[in-house]
C-alpha positions in Angstrom: 102.5 95.8 102.9 103.1 99.6 102.4 103.9 101.6 105.4 104.4 105.6 106.1 103.7 108.7 103.8 103.4 108.2 100.0 102.6 111.3 97.8 99.7 111.4 95.9 102.2 113.2 93.0 100.8 116.6 91.1 101.7 117.0 87.5 103.2 120.4 86.7 102.3 121.9 83.4 104.4 124.8 81.3 101.6 125.8 79.4 100.0 122.8 77.6 103.2 120.5 78.1 104.0 118.3 81.1 106.8 120.3 82.8 109.6 117.6 83.2 111.9 119.7 85.0 109.7 120.7 87.7 108.4 117.0 87.8 111.9 116.3 88.7 112.7 118.8 90.8 109.5 117.5 92.9 110.6 114.2 92.8 113.9 115.2 94.5 112.4 117.4 96.8 109.9 115.2 98.3 112.4 112.3 98.6 114.9 114.8 100.6 112.1 115.6 103.0 111.5 112.0 103.7 108.8 110.6 102.2 107.9 107.2 101.9 107.1 106.6 98.6 105.4 108.8 95.6 101.8 108.0 93.8 102.2 109.6 90.1 99.1 109.4 87.9 96.5 109.3 90.1 93.5 111.9 90.7 96.0 114.4 92.3 98.3 114.1 89.1 94.8 115.0 86.6 95.4 111.8 84.7 91.9 111.8 83.5 93.5 114.7 81.5 96.4 113.0 80.3 97.1 111.5 76.6 98.3 107.7 76.9 101.8 109.3 75.8 101.8 111.6 78.8 100.6 109.1 81.3 103.2 106.8 80.2 105.8 109.9 80.1 105.0 111.0 83.7 105.1 107.4 85.1 108.6 107.1 83.4 109.9 110.3 84.7 109.1 109.8 88.3 110.4 106.5 88.3 113.4 107.4 86.3 114.0 110.0 88.7 113.5 108.2 91.9 116.1 105.6 90.7 114.8 103.1 93.3 115.5 105.6 96.4 111.5 105.1 97.4 108.8 102.9 96.2 106.8 104.5 93.1 103.0 103.3 92.7 101.8 104.1 89.2 98.1 104.7 89.1 97.0 102.8 86.2 93.1 102.4 87.0 90.4 103.3 84.7 86.6 102.2 84.2 87.9 99.9 81.6 89.7 96.6 82.8 91.2 96.4 79.1 92.6 99.3 79.5 93.8 99.0 83.1 95.5 96.0 82.2 97.6 97.5 79.4 98.1 100.4 81.6 99.6 98.0 84.5 101.9 95.9 82.1 103.2 99.5 81.0 103.8 100.3 84.4 105.6 96.8 85.4 107.9 97.5 82.0 108.8 100.8 83.0 109.7 99.4 86.9 106.7 100.4 88.9 107.0 99.1 92.6 103.4 98.5 92.3 100.0 99.8 90.7 97.2 101.6 92.2 94.1 100.7 90.8 90.9 102.9 91.6 87.7 101.3 91.6 85.7 101.6 88.0 84.4 105.0 87.8 80.9 106.0 86.1 80.3 101.8 85.3 79.2 101.6 89.3 80.1 97.9 89.2 78.9 95.7 91.7 80.9 94.1 94.2 81.2 90.6 91.8 82.4 93.1 89.0 84.9 94.7 91.6 86.2 91.4 92.5 86.4 90.3 89.0 87.8 93.5 87.6 91.1 93.2 89.9 90.8 89.6 89.6 92.0 90.1 85.7 94.5 92.4 86.2 96.1 90.1 88.7 95.7 87.3 86.4 97.1 89.0 83.5 100.1 91.2 85.5 102.6 90.1 87.9 102.6 93.7 90.0 101.5 94.3 93.4 98.4 96.3 93.4 97.1 99.2 95.7 93.3 99.5 95.5 92.1 103.1 96.0 88.4 103.2 97.3 87.1 106.8 96.6 83.2 106.6 96.2 82.8 110.5 96.3 84.6 110.3 92.6 83.6 106.8 91.2 80.2 106.3 92.7 80.8 102.9 93.9 81.8 101.9 97.5 84.3 99.1 98.2 82.7 96.8 101.0 84.9 95.8 103.7 84.2 92.4 103.0 84.9 92.6 99.3 88.5 93.5 100.0 89.1 90.3 102.3 88.0 88.7 99.5 90.1 90.5 97.1 93.2 89.1 99.2 92.6 85.6 98.1 92.8 86.1 94.3 95.4 89.4 94.0 98.6 90.4 95.4 96.9 93.6 97.0 99.6 95.1 99.3 97.4 98.2 100.4 93.9 99.8 100.6 94.0 103.4 99.9 90.6 104.3 101.5 88.8 107.6 101.0 85.1 106.8 101.9 85.5 109.3 104.8 84.1 107.0 107.1 86.0 105.7 110.1 83.3 103.0 110.7 84.4 101.8 107.1 87.9 102.3 107.7 87.5 100.3 111.2 85.8 97.3 109.5 88.4 97.2 107.0 91.4 97.0 109.1 89.6 94.1 110.7 88.8 92.6 107.3 92.4 92.7 105.9 94.3 92.0 109.5 97.7 91.8 108.8 97.7 90.5 105.2 97.6 93.7 103.9 98.1 97.7 104.8 95.0 100.3 105.1 96.2 103.6 104.1 94.5 107.1 104.3 93.1 108.5 101.2 92.1 111.7 103.3 94.9 114.1 104.9 92.7 115.4 107.8 91.5 111.7 108.6 95.4 110.4 108.3 96.0 110.4 112.5 92.6 109.2 113.3 93.0 106.1 110.7 96.0 105.4 112.3 94.8 105.2 115.7 92.3 102.6 114.5 94.9 100.6 112.6 95.8 102.4 109.5 99.4 102.0 108.3 99.9 105.6 106.8 98.7 107.9 104.2 98.6 108.7 100.4 99.0 112.2 100.8 97.9 115.1 98.8 99.3 117.6 101.8 102.5 116.1 101.2 103.0 117.7 97.8 103.9 121.0 99.8 104.4 120.1 103.6 106.4 116.6 103.0 108.7 116.5 106.1 105.7 117.4 108.5 103.6 115.2 107.2 106.2 112.2 107.2 107.2 113.2 110.4 103.5 113.3 111.6 102.7 109.5 110.3 106.2 108.3 111.7 105.4 109.4 115.2 101.7 108.1 115.0 102.9 104.8 113.9 105.6 104.6 116.7 103.0 105.6 119.2 104.3 109.1 119.8 101.1 110.2 119.9 101.5 113.5 121.7 103.8 114.5 118.9 101.6 113.4 116.6 98.7 115.3 118.0 100.9 118.5 117.9 101.6 118.0 114.3 98.2 117.4 113.2 97.1 120.4 115.1 99.6 122.2 113.1 98.5 120.7 109.7 94.8 120.4 110.0 93.8 123.7 108.7 96.1 123.3 105.5 94.8 120.0 104.9 90.9 121.3 104.9 91.9 124.3 103.0 93.3 122.1 100.2 89.8 120.7 99.4 88.3 124.1 99.5 87.8 123.4 95.7 88.3 120.4 93.6 91.3 118.4 94.1 94.2 119.1 92.8 92.9 122.9 91.9 93.9 124.2 95.6 97.4 121.9 95.9 98.7 123.1 92.8 97.6 126.8 93.4 99.6 126.1 96.9 102.8 124.6 94.9 102.5 127.8 93.0 102.6 130.2 96.0 105.3 128.2 97.5 107.4 128.3 94.2 107.6 124.5 93.8 105.6 124.8 90.2 102.9 126.3 87.8 99.2 126.4 89.1 98.0 125.3 85.9 95.5 123.2 85.5 93.9 121.4 82.4 90.4 121.7 81.7 87.5 120.5 82.7 88.8 122.2 85.8 89.4 125.7 86.2 91.7 128.2 88.3 91.1 128.8 92.2 88.7 131.5 92.7 90.0 134.7 93.8 88.2 134.4 97.1 89.3 130.8 97.6 93.2 131.8 96.8 93.2 134.2 99.6 91.9 131.8 101.7 94.7 129.0 100.7 97.4 132.0 101.2 96.2 132.7 104.8 96.3 128.8 105.4 99.8 128.6 104.0 100.9 131.9 105.7 99.5 130.5 109.0 101.0 126.8 109.1 104.3 126.8 110.5 105.3 124.3 107.8 104.9 126.0 104.9 105.0 129.9 105.6 108.7 130.7 105.5 108.3 129.1 102.0 106.0 131.9 100.3 108.4 134.0 99.4 110.8 131.6 97.9 111.0 132.5 94.1 109.8 129.3 91.7 112.7 126.6 91.6 114.6 127.8 94.3 115.9 125.1 96.7 113.6 124.7 99.6 
């Protein structure tokens, strides 16, 4: 089971290439700011736009740089069961702690298909799994009852839940009990999800405000709701601003504004619209956990 703040890691680019030095710097900076784990090669990492070679290199660099200091959960899920098995095998060989498997997109499998998909991965590869439910991107919703059944056939240590429904989160928490963790996949809902039994977050926000996000999650999990609510209030406007356009466009723009890495995204994503860039800049400037970093030159230690 997983508990705490796990960063849905961006993939920095330098032109058309992966910016490995910036990626390594990000790993070190995030760990120094006390996040509980890293999740490279997910949606926020623009994995659909990476070649197989690039995907493997990103996973390898993050695992190597983390050097066992925190768990690394590599996104291996695709809409092909065979390809997902292949990538999960590679993740295991690289030394990943677990694999994050998104429900297959575009295919729109039935609940039975989702069960068989995860079962096939578990049968083929001996590696803990995190199942990612994000219906807005995949077109299919993992039902809480299906999640419960998955625990009987696969080593699922957590469910990343991004349905946006607190009712569904509550049903999921009740369905899995103490057999697996439920993690928020929406930063703005992390505190409410913990309140109904969640155990943390796979966070976009933590790319740019890692210490505050991790502190808020720890406070909530420790029952210090006053501190958690205070931090939630400080972070909430920025968390919302990170989704004014398609993720990860805003968070990569924020990372550039904070001097962490380039805002470059790959097609078919486009740069943030100028008006939204101004809105994002205002959110960064008004957040006490990012305002002091705005003038920092890129690459300078935070």
